[in-house]
TORLUMVEX-411912 format. One line per field, with one value per residue (C-alpha): x, y, z negated; residue number from 0; residue in one letter. Coordinates in Angstrom, 2 decimals. Layout:
xx	c(X ...) .
yy	c(Y ...) .
zz	c(Z ...) .
nr	c(NUM ...) .
rest	c(A ...) .
END
This chain:
xx	c(0.00 1.27 2.06 -0.75 -0.72 -0.06 -3.77 -4.71 -2.07 -3.05 -6.71 -5.75 -3.70 -6.65 -9.04 -6.52 -6.23 -10.02 -10.02 -7.38 -9.47 -12.54 -10.64 -11.30 -15.02 -14.55 -12.44 -14.99 -17.55 -15.10 -14.57 -18.11 -19.27 -18.20 -15.65 -13.81 -15.18 -11.99 -13.63 -14.55 -11.09 -9.40 -11.50 -10.61 -6.95 -7.61 -9.01 -5.86 -3.65 -5.68 -5.27 -1.52 -1.29 -3.28 -0.82 2.12 0.37 0.04 3.77 4.56 4.84 3.14 3.65 2.55 -1.14 -2.34 -5.97 -5.86 -4.10 -6.79 -9.59 -8.04 -7.76 -11.38 -12.58 -10.76 -12.19 -15.71 -15.76 -13.93 -16.30 -19.34 -17.90 -16.81 -20.33 -21.80 -19.43 -20.65 -23.30 -25.72 -28.37 -27.58 -30.21 -28.67 -25.21 -26.36 -27.82 -25.04 -23.27 -19.80 -20.68 -22.17 -19.19 -16.71 -18.94 -18.41 -14.66 -14.78 -16.83 -14.29 -11.38 -13.24 -13.70 -9.96 -9.22 -11.42 -9.76 -6.29 -7.19 -9.47 -7.76 -9.10 -10.42 -13.93 -15.04 -13.99 -15.83 -18.95 -18.89 -18.30 -21.20 -23.59 -22.52 -22.78 -26.26 -27.49 -26.05 -27.34 -30.85 -31.15 -29.95 -32.34 -35.31 -34.49 -34.12 -37.39 -39.17 -37.97 -38.79 -42.39 -43.16 -45.22 -47.59 -48.29 -48.12 -50.53 -53.72 -54.72 -56.26 -55.37 -54.05 -51.27 -50.26 -50.11 -48.08 -45.69 -45.11 -44.62 -42.23 -40.12 -39.88 -38.91 -36.38 -34.76 -34.62 -33.14 -30.55 -29.57 -29.38 -27.13 -24.78 -24.65 -23.89 -21.03 -19.69 -19.73 -17.84 -15.20 -15.03 -14.39 -11.25 -10.17 -10.47 -8.52 -5.68 -5.37 -2.00 -2.18 -0.76) .
yy	c(0.00 3.46 6.09 8.60 11.62 15.16 16.19 13.18 14.05 17.72 16.85 14.53 17.31 19.70 17.16 16.37 20.07 20.30 17.27 18.98 22.15 20.17 19.06 22.50 21.76 18.25 19.41 22.10 19.31 17.29 20.13 21.56 19.94 20.50 17.73 16.74 13.72 11.67 8.93 11.39 12.96 9.63 9.27 12.83 11.83 9.06 11.69 13.74 10.74 10.04 13.64 13.43 10.26 12.01 14.90 12.49 10.79 14.20 14.75 11.59 9.03 5.61 5.15 1.52 0.62 4.24 3.19 1.10 3.93 6.46 4.02 3.33 7.05 7.60 4.65 5.81 9.33 8.02 5.48 7.71 10.62 8.44 6.91 10.32 11.71 8.60 9.12 12.68 11.05 11.47 9.07 7.31 9.38 12.56 11.45 10.95 14.46 16.22 18.93 17.64 14.13 15.39 17.62 14.82 12.42 14.54 14.49 10.71 10.44 12.57 10.46 7.32 8.72 9.46 5.89 4.56 6.82 5.69 2.00 1.63 4.07 3.64 0.10 0.36 -3.07 -2.28 1.06 -0.61 -3.18 -0.48 1.68 -1.28 -2.45 1.04 1.61 -1.81 -1.45 2.10 1.31 -1.83 -0.03 2.88 0.57 -1.50 1.67 3.07 -0.18 -0.21 3.49 3.05 -0.46 0.82 2.54 -0.24 -3.16 -1.56 -3.32 -6.94 -9.35 -10.92 -7.82 -6.93 -10.60 -10.71 -7.50 -8.97 -12.05 -9.91 -7.61 -10.57 -11.82 -8.34 -7.99 -11.27 -10.11 -6.74 -8.42 -10.61 -7.50 -5.85 -8.85 -8.85 -5.13 -5.54 -8.43 -6.24 -3.50 -5.96 -7.51 -4.08 -3.62 -7.20 -6.68 -3.43 -4.78 -8.11 -8.29 -8.54 -11.70) .
zz	c(0.00 0.93 -1.69 -2.27 0.03 -1.15 -0.99 -3.13 -5.71 -5.67 -6.21 -9.05 -10.64 -10.46 -11.98 -14.72 -15.52 -15.81 -18.11 -20.28 -20.38 -21.44 -24.54 -26.03 -25.85 -27.20 -30.14 -30.99 -31.36 -33.47 -35.96 -35.81 -39.06 -42.63 -42.18 -38.99 -37.19 -36.91 -34.88 -32.14 -32.50 -31.64 -28.50 -27.48 -27.82 -25.29 -22.92 -23.52 -22.71 -19.56 -18.40 -19.04 -16.95 -14.22 -14.29 -14.03 -11.10 -9.41 -9.90 -7.96 -10.73 -10.49 -6.72 -6.95 -7.17 -7.04 -6.64 -9.80 -11.65 -10.72 -11.52 -14.94 -15.70 -14.66 -16.74 -19.87 -19.61 -19.02 -21.85 -24.35 -23.74 -24.32 -27.48 -28.80 -28.44 -30.03 -32.95 -33.60 -33.77 -30.88 -29.62 -26.32 -24.51 -25.92 -24.79 -21.20 -21.06 -23.00 -20.94 -21.90 -20.78 -17.52 -16.75 -17.37 -15.44 -12.33 -12.99 -13.28 -10.09 -8.22 -9.53 -8.47 -4.96 -4.83 -5.96 -3.16 -0.58 -1.66 -1.73 1.28 3.61 7.13 6.71 8.19 7.02 3.48 3.53 4.95 2.15 -0.47 0.76 0.87 -2.59 -4.10 -2.68 -3.76 -7.25 -7.73 -6.51 -8.63 -11.77 -11.13 -10.63 -13.72 -15.81 -14.44 -15.26 -18.85 -19.26 -18.11 -19.37 -22.30 -19.86 -17.38 -19.84 -22.32 -23.28 -23.40 -20.97 -17.67 -15.84 -18.33 -18.43 -14.64 -14.56 -17.13 -14.95 -11.86 -13.72 -14.87 -11.29 -10.10 -12.91 -11.87 -8.24 -9.22 -11.44 -8.48 -6.27 -8.85 -8.84 -5.03 -5.06 -7.51 -5.42 -2.29 -4.11 -5.32 -1.86 -0.34 -2.42 -1.84 1.91 1.83 -0.32 1.46 3.19 6.94 8.50) .
nr	c(0 1 2 3 4 5 6 7 8 9 10 11 12 13 14 15 16 17 18 19 20 21 22 23 24 25 26 27 28 29 30 31 32 33 34 35 36 37 38 39 40 41 42 43 44 45 46 47 48 49 50 51 52 53 54 55 56 57 58 59 60 61 62 63 64 65 66 67 68 69 70 71 72 73 74 75 76 77 78 79 80 81 82 83 84 85 86 87 88 89 90 91 92 93 94 95 96 97 98 99 100 101 102 103 104 105 106 107 108 109 110 111 112 113 114 115 116 117 118 119 120 121 122 123 124 125 126 127 128 129 130 131 132 133 134 135 136 137 138 139 140 141 142 143 144 145 146 147 148 149 150 151 152 153 154 155 156 157 158 159 160 161 162 163 164 165 166 167 168 169 170 171 172 173 174 175 176 177 178 179 180 181 182 183 184 185 186 187 188 189 190 191 192 193 194 195 196 197 198) .
rest	c(M E A P S T P I R A A T G L L S A L A L A S L I W G L L L V F A G Q Q P N W G A F V F E L V V L A S A V F G T L F A L G R F P R A P G L T L A S I A G C I F I S T G L A L L S I P L A P T Q V L S H P L F L S R F F L V A A L T V L A A L V T L G G D R L A W K S L I K G T L L T T I S I A L I A A G F A T K S A W L A G T G F L P L L L L V V S L V L L T A L A A A F C V G V H L I I R A F E T A T K P S V) .
END
């Protein structure tokens, strides 16, 4: 695999700088109470370390497996931000709508796109598999989440109709879970195809 291009490294440096800047916001949340929330503080340190690694990547370090490096940085920022907000503590629904989580989510999404660009390059088959897998995975997750969010409305009451809807929903849930698995497989296959050495 070729070393990441200058635009990729420059974009990574910019995103890492934004992640570093977001630490001010994160630390304000850590020290907002009467006592510091040390659990959230530790997770913010992980974000700091991830941003430092991103900066080193932008400076030309880690020339091998750049896609994996970027994906690892993105994953650490994403998970650490969620766990930090849960430690404050916030409810899961509050975490997903928190401005800090949303802002870092866009950073993570951008880093993930860069990882895909570095890894897949110009491989059309790999991109086709990635797009199909992403769409299938996203749609299945959205439909499953929508079903669980509205189940109390359309499963209310007693009698034959709610029982029938329950059976139908279980069948649909199984189908959507299978679709999710296929989507994840297509995403993995895309990266396998792109990184497979040519004979």
